[in-house]
C-alpha positions in Angstrom: 79.4 -9.7 -45.9 82.0 -10.1 -47.8 84.0 -7.0 -49.5 82.8 -9.1 -53.0 78.9 -9.1 -51.8 79.0 -6.0 -50.8 80.3 -4.9 -54.5 77.6 -7.1 -55.9 74.7 -5.6 -53.9 75.7 -2.0 -54.3 76.7 -2.1 -58.4 73.6 -4.1 -58.3 71.5 -1.3 -57.1 73.6 1.3 -59.1 72.1 -0.6 -62.0 68.6 -1.2 -61.1 68.2 2.9 -60.3 69.2 3.5 -63.4 67.3 1.5 -64.7 63.9 3.0 -62.6 64.8 6.3 -63.6 65.0 5.4 -67.5 61.6 4.0 -67.0 63.1 0.3 -68.0 61.9 -1.3 -64.1 58.6 -0.1 -62.7 58.6 -0.1 -58.3 56.1 -3.5 -58.8 58.1 -5.1 -60.8 61.8 -4.7 -58.7 61.2 -7.7 -56.3 61.8 -9.9 -60.3 64.2 -7.3 -61.9 66.5 -6.6 -58.8 67.0 -10.5 -58.1 67.1 -10.5 -61.7 69.8 -8.8 -61.7 72.1 -10.0 -58.6 72.3 -12.8 -60.3 73.5 -11.8 -63.2 76.4 -9.4 -61.8 76.9 -12.3 -59.0 77.6 -14.4 -62.2 79.6 -12.8 -63.9 82.3 -11.3 -60.6 82.0 -15.3 -59.3 81.3 -17.4 -62.7 79.3 -19.4 -60.1 77.0 -22.3 -62.2 73.7 -21.8 -60.7 70.9 -20.5 -63.6 69.2 -17.7 -63.9 65.9 -17.1 -65.0 64.5 -14.3 -66.7 62.0 -12.3 -65.4 59.0 -13.2 -67.9 58.4 -10.1 -69.6 54.9 -7.8 -69.1 53.0 -7.9 -72.2 51.5 -4.6 -73.3 48.5 -5.8 -72.8 49.0 -6.8 -69.4 50.8 -2.7 -69.0 47.3 -1.0 -69.3 
């Protein structure tokens, strides 16, 4: 893993941890959130052209 990839991974981890701490991401939604955030950070850093698929928003009723 290259230095840039390691920095992308660290940045993604820090963002996800902050989102979990603030309640924006639950542990059950970690997988989707991590992948989406990683792709967004990688896109920003490397300028890759692969499409980013957004996370599907859970409705308020589904959360209950």
